[in-house]
gemmi code that builds the backbone of each chain (N, CA, C; Angstrom):
import gemmi

chains = {
    "A": [
        ("UNK", (124.990, 129.169, 88.052), (124.205, 127.971, 87.632), (123.418, 127.261, 88.565)),
        ("UNK", (122.005, 126.620, 88.201), (121.115, 126.067, 89.428), (121.788, 124.621, 89.463)),
        ("UNK", (121.949, 123.890, 90.484), (122.178, 122.377, 90.782), (121.622, 121.799, 91.696)),
        ("UNK", (121.413, 120.514, 91.823), (121.032, 119.962, 92.840), (121.665, 118.550, 93.291)),
        ("UNK", (122.253, 118.590, 94.390), (122.759, 117.408, 94.940), (122.108, 116.483, 95.881)),
        ("UNK", (122.141, 115.288, 95.486), (121.889, 114.461, 96.398), (122.899, 113.338, 96.741)),
        ("UNK", (123.578, 113.315, 98.346), (124.528, 112.826, 98.339), (124.407, 111.075, 98.606)),
        ("UNK", (123.451, 110.916, 98.468), (123.023, 109.286, 99.336), (122.508, 108.170, 97.899)),
        ("UNK", (123.525, 107.669, 97.451), (123.105, 107.108, 96.284), (122.018, 106.066, 96.772)),
        ("UNK", (122.388, 105.383, 98.189), (121.661, 104.428, 98.555), (121.034, 104.710, 99.691)),
        ("UNK", (119.996, 104.280, 100.813), (119.591, 103.992, 101.892), (118.662, 103.449, 102.225)),
        ("UNK", (118.800, 102.670, 103.298), (118.328, 101.262, 103.728), (117.580, 101.929, 105.172)),
        ("UNK", (116.222, 101.520, 105.301), (115.645, 101.836, 106.364), (114.895, 100.480, 106.848)),
        ("UNK", (114.379, 100.829, 108.286), (113.761, 99.273, 108.770), (112.059, 99.818, 108.597)),
        ("UNK", (111.407, 98.924, 108.401), (109.768, 99.290, 108.508), (109.544, 99.667, 109.412)),
        ("UNK", (108.736, 100.725, 109.416), (107.862, 101.544, 110.321), (108.983, 102.530, 110.955)),
        ("UNK", (110.043, 102.921, 110.748), (111.191, 103.787, 111.086), (111.046, 105.196, 110.172)),
        ("UNK", (111.346, 106.107, 110.721), (111.395, 107.204, 109.798), (112.702, 107.557, 108.958)),
        ("UNK", (112.638, 107.854, 108.143), (114.287, 108.136, 107.001), (114.188, 109.735, 106.786)),
        ("UNK", (115.454, 110.154, 106.269), (115.634, 111.449, 105.937), (116.497, 111.072, 104.884)),
        ("UNK", (116.087, 111.784, 103.329), (116.712, 111.679, 102.173), (117.417, 113.173, 102.179)),
        ("UNK", (118.871, 113.404, 101.934), (119.170, 114.782, 102.156), (119.095, 115.171, 100.366)),
        ("UNK", (119.319, 116.720, 100.511), (118.969, 117.545, 99.215), (119.486, 118.885, 99.520)),
        ("UNK", (120.598, 119.111, 98.885), (120.600, 120.569, 98.912), (120.857, 121.278, 97.318)),
        ("UNK", (120.362, 122.014, 97.342), (120.455, 122.866, 96.035), (121.466, 124.423, 95.903)),
        ("UNK", (121.543, 124.695, 94.725), (122.372, 125.883, 94.616), (121.468, 126.991, 93.429)),
        ("UNK", (121.414, 128.189, 93.780), (120.820, 129.290, 92.886), (121.176, 130.143, 93.625)),
        ("UNK", (121.047, 130.951, 92.633), (121.175, 132.809, 92.990), (119.779, 133.169, 92.745)),
        ("UNK", (118.842, 132.776, 92.430), (117.674, 133.356, 92.528), (116.755, 133.315, 93.743)),
        ("UNK", (115.696, 134.438, 93.688), (115.081, 134.235, 95.048), (114.069, 133.355, 95.002)),
        ("UNK", (113.677, 133.481, 93.469), (111.984, 132.798, 93.561), (111.991, 131.415, 92.965)),
        ("UNK", (112.169, 130.319, 94.067), (112.456, 128.942, 93.011), (111.526, 128.163, 94.128)),
        ("UNK", (111.237, 126.462, 93.449), (110.393, 125.689, 93.836), (111.059, 124.443, 93.942)),
        ("UNK", (110.896, 124.089, 95.298), (111.734, 122.642, 95.377), (110.255, 121.451, 95.209)),
        ("UNK", (111.139, 120.480, 94.771), (110.250, 119.264, 94.709), (110.823, 117.882, 94.835)),
        ("UNK", (109.768, 117.147, 95.409), (110.768, 115.564, 95.534), (109.501, 114.597, 94.598)),
        ("UNK", (110.301, 113.887, 93.861), (109.487, 112.958, 92.750), (109.862, 111.187, 93.593)),
        ("UNK", (109.180, 110.685, 93.506), (109.129, 108.951, 93.519), (108.985, 107.927, 92.212)),
        ("UNK", (110.076, 107.572, 92.126), (110.261, 106.294, 90.935), (110.539, 104.994, 91.521)),
        ("UNK", (109.181, 104.541, 91.436), (109.385, 103.049, 92.146), (109.601, 102.258, 90.734)),
        ("UNK", (110.115, 100.815, 91.037), (110.771, 100.139, 89.717), (109.699, 100.446, 88.561)),
        ("UNK", (108.572, 100.507, 88.510), (108.130, 100.132, 87.381), (108.175, 101.551, 86.755)),
        ("UNK", (108.919, 102.704, 87.341), (109.285, 103.456, 86.110), (108.647, 104.852, 86.379)),
        ("UNK", (107.171, 105.027, 86.748), (106.421, 106.097, 86.853), (107.124, 107.338, 87.691)),
        ("UNK", (107.142, 108.138, 87.463), (107.641, 109.280, 88.274), (106.303, 110.006, 89.073)),
        ("UNK", (106.122, 109.712, 90.423), (105.186, 110.309, 91.265), (105.624, 111.615, 91.865)),
        ("UNK", (105.069, 112.796, 91.954), (105.176, 114.060, 92.736), (104.566, 113.422, 94.004)),
        ("UNK", (105.424, 113.920, 95.006), (105.328, 113.759, 96.596), (105.133, 114.934, 96.908)),
        ("UNK", (105.632, 115.997, 97.010), (105.568, 117.314, 97.946), (106.488, 118.513, 97.308)),
        ("UNK", (105.915, 119.853, 97.691), (106.271, 121.000, 97.284), (106.673, 121.778, 98.079)),
        ("UNK", (107.555, 122.446, 97.865), (108.023, 123.941, 98.979), (108.489, 124.950, 98.040)),
        ("UNK", (107.811, 125.959, 98.444), (107.873, 126.947, 97.577), (109.197, 127.975, 97.952)),
        ("UNK", (110.053, 128.860, 97.569), (111.180, 129.431, 98.475), (110.716, 130.754, 99.425)),
        ("UNK", (109.174, 131.034, 99.346), (109.217, 132.188, 100.206), (107.885, 131.267, 101.359)),
        ("UNK", (107.703, 130.124, 101.152), (106.893, 129.567, 102.100), (107.541, 129.500, 103.253)),
        ("UNK", (106.943, 130.312, 104.469), (107.593, 130.244, 105.994), (107.288, 128.790, 106.313)),
        ("UNK", (106.163, 127.907, 106.208), (106.100, 126.461, 107.011), (106.664, 125.591, 106.092)),
        ("UNK", (106.984, 124.342, 106.507), (107.795, 123.135, 105.740), (106.540, 122.703, 105.383)),
        ("UNK", (106.201, 122.453, 104.096), (105.475, 121.780, 103.521), (105.274, 120.122, 104.057)),
        ("UNK", (104.039, 119.388, 104.362), (103.805, 118.168, 104.865), (102.530, 117.210, 103.971)),
        ("UNK", (102.588, 116.345, 103.222), (101.731, 115.720, 102.874), (101.837, 114.456, 103.480)),
        ("UNK", (100.586, 113.872, 103.941), (100.705, 112.622, 104.721), (101.867, 112.279, 105.394)),
        ("UNK", (102.613, 111.302, 105.011), (103.486, 110.778, 105.545), (105.494, 111.128, 105.534)),
        ("UNK", (104.795, 112.491, 104.095), (105.940, 112.836, 103.781), (106.229, 114.334, 104.271)),
        ("UNK", (107.260, 114.633, 104.685), (107.580, 115.864, 104.865), (108.672, 116.803, 104.695)),
        ("UNK", (108.668, 118.069, 104.162), (110.104, 118.484, 103.901), (110.614, 119.867, 104.621)),
        ("UNK", (111.931, 119.111, 105.325), (112.831, 119.985, 106.267), (113.312, 121.030, 105.052)),
        ("UNK", (112.993, 122.012, 105.253), (113.397, 123.161, 104.435), (114.335, 124.279, 105.128)),
        ("UNK", (115.884, 124.439, 104.771), (116.710, 125.053, 105.594), (117.401, 126.116, 104.358)),
        ("UNK", (116.686, 127.285, 104.325), (116.917, 128.054, 103.156), (117.928, 128.294, 103.226)),
        ("UNK", (118.770, 129.005, 104.408), (119.923, 129.290, 104.965), (120.743, 128.753, 103.914)),
        ("UNK", (120.552, 127.284, 104.649), (121.593, 125.962, 104.345), (121.186, 125.696, 102.926)),
        ("UNK", (120.328, 126.013, 102.211), (120.042, 125.816, 100.894), (119.855, 123.691, 100.732)),
        ("UNK", (119.077, 123.467, 101.905), (119.286, 122.716, 101.600), (117.430, 122.525, 102.081)),
        ("UNK", (116.697, 121.090, 101.099), (115.251, 120.711, 101.173), (115.441, 119.180, 101.432)),
        ("UNK", (115.272, 118.722, 102.565), (115.350, 117.004, 102.763), (114.009, 116.597, 102.963)),
        ("UNK", (113.913, 115.291, 102.422), (112.524, 114.899, 102.581), (112.440, 113.597, 104.026)),
        ("UNK", (111.478, 114.144, 104.303), (111.383, 113.085, 105.870), (110.228, 112.108, 105.660)),
        ("UNK", (110.364, 110.923, 105.735), (109.566, 110.038, 105.454), (109.123, 109.367, 106.957)),
        ("UNK", (107.762, 109.598, 107.540), (107.698, 108.639, 108.399), (106.947, 107.452, 108.396)),
        ("UNK", (107.487, 106.806, 109.430), (106.470, 105.144, 109.421), (106.788, 104.489, 108.179)),
        ("UNK", (108.160, 104.086, 107.855), (108.123, 103.735, 106.192), (107.704, 102.509, 106.120)),
        ("UNK", (107.181, 102.307, 104.770), (106.655, 101.183, 104.111), (107.246, 100.569, 103.080)),
        ("UNK", (106.958, 99.225, 102.882), (107.956, 98.094, 102.332), (107.453, 99.274, 100.743)),
        ("UNK", (105.954, 99.270, 100.564), (106.124, 100.210, 99.035), (106.669, 101.860, 99.009)),
        ("UNK", (107.547, 102.155, 99.969), (108.374, 103.432, 99.854), (109.464, 102.771, 99.017)),
        ("UNK", (110.238, 101.569, 99.262), (111.265, 101.321, 98.321), (111.154, 101.744, 96.696)),
        ("UNK", (111.877, 102.768, 96.373), (111.853, 103.512, 95.394), (113.312, 104.405, 94.830)),
        ("UNK", (113.175, 104.442, 93.858), (114.149, 106.207, 93.842), (113.442, 107.341, 94.137)),
        ("UNK", (114.184, 108.446, 94.917), (113.545, 109.426, 95.115), (114.219, 110.557, 94.429)),
        ("UNK", (114.287, 111.304, 93.765), (114.283, 112.325, 93.057), (114.280, 113.849, 93.855)),
        ("UNK", (115.190, 114.747, 93.900), (114.629, 116.274, 94.415), (114.962, 117.187, 93.012)),
        ("UNK", (114.381, 117.773, 93.177), (114.092, 118.944, 91.885), (114.118, 120.273, 91.988)),
        ("UNK", (114.267, 120.980, 91.506), (114.363, 122.638, 91.842), (113.952, 122.950, 90.589)),
        ("UNK", (112.989, 124.236, 90.586), (112.471, 125.051, 89.295), (112.457, 126.337, 89.719)),
        ("UNK", (112.944, 126.767, 88.519), (113.821, 128.473, 89.143), (112.539, 129.373, 88.246)),
        ("UNK", (112.110, 130.906, 88.916), (111.305, 131.279, 87.956), (111.825, 132.546, 87.393)),
        ("UNK", (112.451, 132.544, 86.416), (113.144, 133.632, 85.495), (112.233, 134.332, 84.887)),
        ("UNK", (112.110, 135.197, 86.239), (111.621, 136.453, 85.726), (109.934, 136.594, 85.328)),
        ("UNK", (108.993, 135.492, 85.406), (107.918, 135.126, 85.258), (108.092, 134.608, 83.736)),
        ("UNK", (108.766, 133.816, 83.535), (108.837, 133.309, 82.405), (109.076, 131.593, 83.062)),
        ("UNK", (108.175, 130.780, 82.276), (108.556, 129.298, 82.629), (109.932, 128.772, 83.071)),
        ("UNK", (109.792, 128.237, 84.037), (111.457, 127.432, 83.838), (111.171, 125.820, 84.576)),
        ("UNK", (112.410, 124.921, 83.990), (112.095, 123.782, 83.889), (112.854, 123.401, 84.903)),
        ("UNK", (112.413, 121.880, 84.884), (112.924, 121.144, 86.412), (114.401, 120.822, 86.468)),
        ("UNK", (115.017, 121.169, 87.641), (116.432, 120.185, 87.393), (116.847, 119.608, 88.672)),
        ("UNK", (116.865, 118.065, 87.804), (116.819, 117.041, 88.730), (118.139, 116.880, 89.692)),
        ("UNK", (118.442, 115.726, 90.625), (119.530, 115.566, 91.296), (119.436, 114.186, 90.558)),
        ("UNK", (120.870, 113.388, 91.181), (120.991, 112.142, 90.923), (120.166, 111.145, 91.426)),
        ("UNK", (119.313, 111.335, 92.602), (118.512, 110.037, 93.103), (118.913, 109.792, 94.280)),
        ("UNK", (118.118, 109.352, 95.385), (118.734, 108.003, 96.214), (117.678, 107.064, 96.102)),
        ("UNK", (118.146, 106.083, 96.160), (117.383, 104.602, 96.109), (117.255, 103.986, 97.471)),
        ("UNK", (115.866, 104.140, 97.826), (115.611, 103.734, 99.355), (115.216, 102.451, 99.172)),
        ("UNK", (115.399, 101.924, 100.460), (114.907, 100.235, 100.514), (114.486, 100.214, 101.571)),
        ("UNK", (113.338, 99.794, 101.980), (112.664, 99.358, 103.126), (112.550, 98.001, 103.455)),
        ("UNK", (113.525, 97.604, 104.910), (113.472, 96.396, 105.313), (112.245, 95.554, 106.220)),
        ("UNK", (112.005, 94.739, 106.085), (110.766, 93.970, 106.666), (111.307, 93.772, 107.963)),
    ],
    "B": [
        ("UNK", (90.283, 112.774, 86.861), (90.978, 113.074, 85.596), (91.928, 112.206, 85.183)),
        ("UNK", (91.910, 112.096, 83.602), (93.259, 111.112, 83.634), (94.167, 112.092, 83.573)),
        ("UNK", (95.446, 111.484, 84.053), (96.906, 112.167, 83.979), (97.284, 112.293, 82.574)),
        ("UNK", (98.633, 112.198, 82.460), (99.526, 112.601, 81.391), (99.583, 111.390, 80.603)),
        ("UNK", (99.133, 111.213, 79.164), (98.943, 110.190, 78.586), (100.136, 109.959, 77.630)),
        ("UNK", (100.968, 109.043, 77.493), (102.179, 108.466, 76.369), (102.028, 107.595, 75.762)),
        ("UNK", (102.147, 107.525, 74.510), (102.698, 106.362, 73.402), (103.696, 106.796, 72.678)),
        ("UNK", (103.824, 105.532, 72.704), (103.861, 104.095, 73.383), (104.468, 103.831, 74.233)),
        ("UNK", (104.059, 103.024, 75.343), (104.943, 102.635, 76.290), (106.362, 101.748, 76.075)),
        ("UNK", (106.200, 101.289, 75.094), (107.546, 100.903, 74.597), (107.548, 100.801, 73.371)),
        ("UNK", (109.199, 100.835, 73.101), (109.394, 100.954, 71.376), (110.818, 100.260, 71.152)),
        ("UNK", (110.560, 99.308, 70.284), (112.258, 99.208, 69.843), (112.399, 98.975, 68.183)),
        ("UNK", (113.831, 99.810, 68.244), (113.555, 100.032, 66.614), (115.038, 99.478, 66.261)),
        ("UNK", (115.274, 99.649, 65.340), (116.720, 99.524, 64.491), (116.998, 100.829, 64.038)),
        ("UNK", (118.304, 100.993, 64.380), (118.881, 102.283, 63.960), (118.767, 102.509, 62.297)),
        ("UNK", (118.740, 103.622, 62.050), (118.222, 104.661, 61.077), (116.611, 104.850, 60.934)),
        ("UNK", (115.853, 103.854, 61.778), (114.650, 104.165, 61.620), (113.671, 105.492, 62.307)),
        ("UNK", (112.732, 105.750, 61.881), (112.217, 106.982, 62.317), (111.225, 106.638, 63.631)),
        ("UNK", (111.416, 107.402, 64.688), (110.873, 107.085, 66.117), (109.614, 108.242, 66.310)),
        ("UNK", (108.446, 108.133, 66.684), (107.567, 109.018, 66.884), (107.520, 108.935, 68.223)),
        ("UNK", (106.987, 109.946, 69.386), (106.716, 109.396, 70.830), (105.880, 110.753, 70.863)),
        ("UNK", (104.913, 110.077, 71.154), (103.434, 110.956, 71.905), (102.675, 111.090, 73.137)),
        ("UNK", (102.300, 112.402, 73.265), (101.935, 112.823, 74.757), (100.509, 113.467, 74.713)),
        ("UNK", (99.669, 113.500, 75.560), (98.695, 114.408, 75.846), (98.828, 114.868, 77.067)),
        ("UNK", (98.686, 115.923, 77.475), (98.931, 116.529, 78.467), (97.461, 116.458, 79.196)),
        ("UNK", (97.580, 116.977, 80.645), (96.438, 116.793, 81.538), (95.451, 117.929, 81.054)),
        ("UNK", (94.113, 117.678, 80.687), (93.686, 118.729, 79.856), (93.304, 120.221, 81.054)),
        ("UNK", (93.424, 121.023, 80.293), (93.594, 122.402, 81.089), (95.010, 123.030, 81.402)),
        ("UNK", (95.823, 122.034, 81.447), (97.200, 122.546, 81.539), (97.413, 123.162, 80.359)),
        ("UNK", (98.842, 123.931, 80.550), (99.092, 125.193, 79.516), (100.652, 125.147, 79.033)),
        ("UNK", (101.390, 124.000, 80.023), (103.029, 124.043, 79.790), (103.050, 122.484, 79.504)),
        ("UNK", (103.686, 122.272, 78.605), (104.474, 120.441, 79.057), (105.753, 120.524, 78.168)),
        ("UNK", (106.386, 119.382, 78.809), (107.721, 119.113, 78.888), (108.141, 118.102, 78.639)),
        ("UNK", (109.257, 117.917, 77.760), (109.973, 116.616, 77.132), (111.102, 116.306, 78.023)),
        ("UNK", (111.145, 115.199, 79.028), (112.355, 114.753, 79.730), (112.834, 113.619, 79.304)),
        ("UNK", (114.136, 113.794, 79.660), (114.766, 111.841, 78.821), (115.608, 111.594, 79.944)),
        ("UNK", (115.529, 110.290, 80.439), (116.358, 109.904, 81.594), (117.243, 108.671, 81.169)),
        ("UNK", (118.556, 108.609, 81.322), (119.251, 107.612, 81.475), (120.007, 107.184, 82.382)),
        ("UNK", (120.755, 106.439, 82.676), (121.832, 106.085, 83.395), (122.731, 106.903, 83.793)),
        ("UNK", (123.373, 107.250, 82.728), (124.783, 108.017, 82.310), (124.159, 109.572, 83.322)),
        ("UNK", (123.112, 109.962, 82.388), (123.180, 111.874, 82.581), (121.568, 112.087, 83.247)),
        ("UNK", (120.985, 110.845, 84.044), (120.033, 111.146, 84.716), (118.921, 111.520, 84.190)),
        ("UNK", (117.948, 112.712, 84.760), (116.503, 113.287, 83.995), (117.055, 114.786, 83.404)),
        ("UNK", (117.157, 114.888, 82.074), (117.286, 116.169, 81.940), (116.166, 116.396, 80.760)),
        ("UNK", (115.848, 118.239, 80.907), (114.984, 118.615, 80.042), (115.380, 118.336, 78.597)),
        ("UNK", (114.581, 118.256, 77.337), (114.884, 118.602, 76.023), (114.199, 119.530, 75.539)),
        ("UNK", (112.908, 119.926, 76.311), (112.510, 120.742, 75.535), (111.236, 121.644, 76.023)),
        ("UNK", (110.747, 122.663, 76.385), (109.062, 122.498, 76.564), (108.725, 123.544, 75.810)),
        ("UNK", (107.077, 123.714, 76.106), (106.545, 124.209, 75.412), (105.224, 125.226, 76.533)),
        ("UNK", (105.007, 126.435, 76.209), (103.943, 126.998, 77.258), (102.956, 127.351, 75.944)),
        ("UNK", (102.047, 127.280, 76.319), (100.916, 127.564, 75.395), (101.133, 127.414, 74.206)),
        ("UNK", (101.454, 126.067, 73.867), (101.379, 125.309, 72.434), (102.842, 126.016, 71.659)),
        ("UNK", (103.756, 126.581, 71.846), (104.836, 127.810, 71.681), (106.204, 127.237, 72.731)),
        ("UNK", (107.463, 126.703, 71.544), (108.563, 125.888, 72.169), (109.118, 127.296, 72.988)),
        ("UNK", (109.554, 127.393, 74.244), (110.016, 127.847, 74.762), (111.354, 127.753, 74.970)),
        ("UNK", (111.915, 126.469, 75.198), (113.479, 126.285, 75.353), (113.676, 124.894, 74.786)),
        ("UNK", (114.467, 124.811, 73.712), (114.651, 123.602, 73.033), (116.274, 123.290, 73.442)),
        ("UNK", (116.664, 124.264, 74.064), (118.125, 123.683, 74.324), (118.820, 122.719, 74.935)),
        ("UNK", (118.105, 121.693, 75.119), (118.487, 120.082, 75.606), (118.030, 119.409, 74.493)),
        ("UNK", (117.732, 119.826, 73.432), (117.237, 119.064, 72.570), (118.942, 118.535, 71.713)),
        ("UNK", (118.955, 117.485, 71.837), (120.649, 116.799, 71.342), (121.407, 117.248, 70.279)),
        ("UNK", (120.285, 117.040, 69.279), (120.896, 117.555, 67.715), (119.743, 117.654, 66.888)),
        ("UNK", (120.239, 118.143, 65.867), (119.168, 118.373, 64.808), (118.184, 116.675, 64.375)),
        ("UNK", (118.581, 115.592, 64.783), (117.846, 114.453, 64.342), (116.637, 114.517, 65.434)),
        ("UNK", (116.663, 115.473, 66.498), (115.299, 115.294, 67.326), (114.668, 116.455, 66.810)),
        ("UNK", (113.236, 116.516, 67.069), (112.093, 117.788, 66.769), (110.860, 117.176, 67.630)),
        ("UNK", (110.793, 118.509, 68.018), (109.360, 118.029, 68.900), (108.054, 119.116, 68.466)),
        ("UNK", (107.014, 118.765, 68.349), (106.058, 119.765, 67.902), (104.707, 119.709, 69.142)),
        ("UNK", (103.970, 120.863, 68.983), (102.670, 120.878, 69.729), (101.698, 121.641, 69.234)),
        ("UNK", (101.068, 121.028, 68.204), (99.968, 121.499, 66.979), (98.662, 122.134, 67.620)),
        ("UNK", (98.687, 121.841, 69.241), (97.498, 122.144, 69.934), (97.339, 121.796, 71.020)),
        ("UNK", (97.131, 122.348, 71.928), (97.064, 121.929, 73.435), (96.706, 120.684, 74.000)),
        ("UNK", (95.996, 119.594, 73.586), (96.208, 118.205, 74.111), (97.051, 117.269, 73.533)),
        ("UNK", (97.917, 117.925, 72.348), (98.903, 116.855, 71.953), (100.272, 117.464, 71.398)),
        ("UNK", (101.157, 116.538, 71.664), (102.652, 116.709, 71.110), (103.194, 115.502, 71.008)),
        ("UNK", (104.540, 115.809, 69.990), (104.976, 114.843, 69.455), (106.577, 114.797, 69.454)),
        ("UNK", (107.450, 113.882, 69.838), (108.932, 114.317, 69.794), (109.114, 112.927, 68.650)),
        ("UNK", (109.861, 113.229, 67.933), (110.411, 112.868, 67.155), (111.801, 112.452, 66.814)),
        ("UNK", (112.370, 111.231, 66.692), (113.733, 111.131, 66.118), (113.951, 110.507, 64.774)),
        ("UNK", (115.024, 111.295, 64.193), (114.693, 110.844, 62.986), (116.458, 110.853, 62.023)),
        ("UNK", (117.334, 110.331, 61.824), (117.079, 109.078, 62.348), (117.792, 108.114, 63.817)),
        ("UNK", (116.979, 107.706, 64.006), (117.528, 107.163, 65.552), (118.668, 106.496, 65.446)),
        ("UNK", (119.471, 106.579, 66.801), (120.546, 105.803, 66.816), (120.594, 105.326, 67.952)),
        ("UNK", (121.953, 104.014, 68.150), (121.812, 103.504, 69.890), (121.568, 104.019, 71.072)),
        ("UNK", (122.368, 105.159, 70.972), (122.674, 106.201, 72.061), (121.437, 106.673, 72.525)),
        ("UNK", (120.460, 106.844, 71.582), (119.293, 107.612, 71.852), (118.318, 106.818, 72.731)),
        ("UNK", (118.957, 105.137, 72.810), (118.092, 104.451, 73.860), (117.832, 105.006, 75.380)),
        ("UNK", (116.721, 105.033, 75.770), (116.393, 105.780, 76.706), (114.463, 105.747, 77.479)),
        ("UNK", (114.419, 106.379, 78.449), (113.302, 106.703, 78.852), (112.809, 108.256, 78.637)),
        ("UNK", (111.629, 108.271, 77.972), (111.314, 109.601, 77.377), (109.968, 109.878, 78.235)),
        ("UNK", (110.290, 111.224, 78.765), (109.084, 111.486, 80.148), (108.531, 112.907, 79.140)),
        ("UNK", (106.547, 112.744, 79.287), (106.256, 114.042, 78.893), (105.864, 114.277, 80.523)),
        ("UNK", (105.621, 115.559, 80.630), (105.228, 116.329, 81.975), (104.342, 117.377, 81.436)),
        ("UNK", (103.456, 117.866, 82.265), (102.191, 119.057, 82.401), (102.339, 119.837, 83.339)),
        ("UNK", (102.319, 120.817, 83.391), (101.774, 121.951, 84.257), (100.673, 122.976, 84.046)),
        ("UNK", (100.122, 123.587, 85.149), (99.018, 124.356, 84.748), (99.558, 125.905, 84.430)),
        ("UNK", (100.136, 126.169, 85.014), (101.307, 127.496, 85.073), (102.254, 127.879, 84.975)),
        ("UNK", (103.062, 129.346, 84.693), (104.244, 129.291, 84.477), (104.284, 129.763, 85.702)),
        ("UNK", (105.726, 129.676, 85.991), (106.340, 129.708, 87.234), (107.016, 128.904, 88.167)),
        ("UNK", (107.677, 129.114, 89.206), (108.070, 128.226, 89.913), (107.519, 127.491, 91.024)),
        ("UNK", (106.195, 127.747, 91.084), (105.332, 127.211, 91.866), (104.410, 126.196, 91.492)),
        ("UNK", (104.772, 125.795, 90.160), (103.647, 124.907, 89.777), (104.274, 123.972, 89.510)),
        ("UNK", (103.444, 122.699, 90.341), (103.957, 121.299, 89.988), (103.455, 120.510, 88.403)),
        ("UNK", (104.689, 119.781, 88.218), (104.845, 119.211, 86.705), (104.451, 117.723, 87.038)),
        ("UNK", (103.407, 117.067, 86.333), (102.650, 116.033, 86.573), (103.393, 115.158, 85.226)),
        ("UNK", (104.284, 114.072, 85.497), (104.627, 113.326, 84.646), (103.863, 112.167, 83.829)),
        ("UNK", (104.016, 111.496, 83.025), (103.609, 110.346, 82.179), (104.211, 109.416, 82.538)),
        ("UNK", (103.778, 108.323, 82.258), (104.213, 107.048, 82.880), (105.714, 106.583, 81.668)),
        ("UNK", (106.064, 107.362, 81.106), (107.221, 107.524, 79.993), (107.087, 106.324, 78.870)),
        ("UNK", (107.942, 106.361, 78.116), (108.167, 105.481, 76.729), (109.668, 105.189, 76.885)),
        ("UNK", (109.711, 103.707, 77.037), (111.261, 103.357, 76.831), (111.514, 102.997, 75.615)),
        ("UNK", (112.223, 103.483, 75.275), (112.791, 103.149, 73.996), (113.700, 103.030, 73.777)),
        ("UNK", (114.196, 101.567, 72.743), (115.357, 100.613, 72.598), (115.597, 100.610, 71.058)),
        ("UNK", (117.140, 101.128, 71.040), (117.440, 101.505, 69.316), (118.499, 100.287, 69.136)),
        ("UNK", (118.308, 99.474, 68.566), (119.143, 98.298, 68.291), (120.336, 98.397, 67.150)),
    ],
}
model = gemmi.Model(1)
for chain_id, residues in chains.items():
    chain = gemmi.Chain(chain_id)
    for i, (resn, *xyz) in enumerate(residues, 1):
        res = gemmi.Residue()
        res.name, res.seqid = resn, gemmi.SeqId(i, " ")
        for name, pos in zip(("N", "CA", "C"), xyz):
            atom = gemmi.Atom()
            atom.name, atom.element = name, gemmi.Element(name[0])
            atom.pos, atom.b_iso = gemmi.Position(*pos), 0.0
            res.add_atom(atom)
        chain.add_residue(res)
    model.add_chain(chain)
structure = gemmi.Structure()
structure.add_model(model)
structure.setup_entities()
């Protein structure tokens, strides 16, 4: 069965420093996608970054990068130069392609990031 | 372009009442997902549609829950009768194509409180 594990319930980081949020996944499928979403206190789910299982390069989006280690089944999110507005819950999610049919997102429990001024 | 639109944003109702949540996906998207978020269970899929057809409703908790997608631009999630344990945030999300690479974009959610 597919599973996403986020082992850090909460993290603190100093403003302007980099932080890594951990995510490991479990699947026996070869084709899948990994996503990170941000949920601020206002409640909306904001898409941050995506990594495909066949992508050779690690994904980057502005200050966000995804450290994809396929053999370890990890997809850690790295936020560089943290800002106060980065304080939020962060969810790692996986989507598996079931032989061409649509697959839903499986979410981890989330990591609450707090950025200190 | 407008994102996923959900209404209402907040709903407070009494146990036993019918609740209808509404969603308008992003124009051009052909897949729509309903998720529920609670402290205990986190984010979990309830049902998803592809080209207006329900593909997987295995996450729908029980017969009190039903979902429809009469056209490509509208979906409803109905709870009848509602119970206090249904209190949660309900998200609608949409994506463009089938497959693991497609990003789902979420609406703002509906916070449901059942008294």
